[in-house]
C-alpha positions as CSV (number, residue, x, y, z in Angstrom):
1,M,99.9,102.6,99.5
2,K,102.1,102.4,102.5
3,G,100.9,102.2,106.1
4,L,98.1,104.4,107.2
5,N,98.2,106.6,104.1
6,A,95.0,105.0,102.8
7,M,93.1,106.5,105.7
8,L,94.4,110.1,105.3
9,E,91.8,112.7,104.6
10,P,91.9,116.4,104.0
11,G,92.4,118.3,107.3
12,M,94.2,115.6,109.1
13,M,97.6,116.4,110.7
14,V,100.6,114.3,109.8
15,K,104.4,114.1,110.1
16,N,106.9,112.7,107.6
17,P,109.2,110.5,109.6
18,A,111.8,110.7,106.8
19,A,111.8,114.5,107.1
20,P,111.1,115.5,110.7
21,D,112.5,119.0,110.1
22,W,109.4,119.7,107.9
23,G,107.3,119.9,111.1
24,L,103.6,119.2,111.3
25,G,101.7,119.0,108.1
26,Q,98.0,119.3,107.2
27,V,96.7,117.0,104.4
28,Q,95.2,119.1,101.6
29,S,94.1,116.3,99.3
30,R,94.7,112.6,98.6
31,I,94.1,111.4,95.0
32,G,95.1,107.8,94.6
33,N,98.7,107.6,95.8
34,R,99.3,111.4,95.5
35,I,99.0,113.1,98.9
36,T,99.3,116.9,99.0
37,V,100.4,118.1,102.4
38,N,101.1,121.7,103.7
39,F,104.0,121.4,106.1
40,E,105.0,124.1,108.7
41,H,108.6,124.4,107.5
42,A,108.5,122.9,104.0
43,G,105.3,124.4,102.5
44,K,103.1,122.5,100.2
45,V,104.6,119.1,99.2
46,V,103.1,116.3,97.0
47,I,104.0,113.0,98.6
48,D,104.0,109.7,96.7
49,G,102.1,107.4,99.1
50,L,103.8,104.4,97.7
51,Q,107.2,105.7,98.7
52,V,106.5,107.6,102.0
53,A,104.5,106.4,105.0
54,L,103.1,109.5,106.7
55,E,102.3,109.3,110.4
56,P,98.9,110.7,111.5
57,V,99.2,113.1,114.5
58,F,96.4,113.3,117.0
59,G,96.2,115.8,119.8
60,E,99.7,117.2,119.4
61,H,98.8,120.4,117.5
62,S,101.3,123.0,118.4
């Protein structure tokens, strides 16, 4: 699992640095390397944690 993905938990806010236009996302679940995130502009997306390093966002909720 890449970067900080191993510490992600449901409810945490994240950004996908590879797709900044998706906006802020909220982690829905993390099962193994599969991370389901609900993004502002992309909707619900299942991320492969081995391929994408999501960035946790703290205190920037907009």
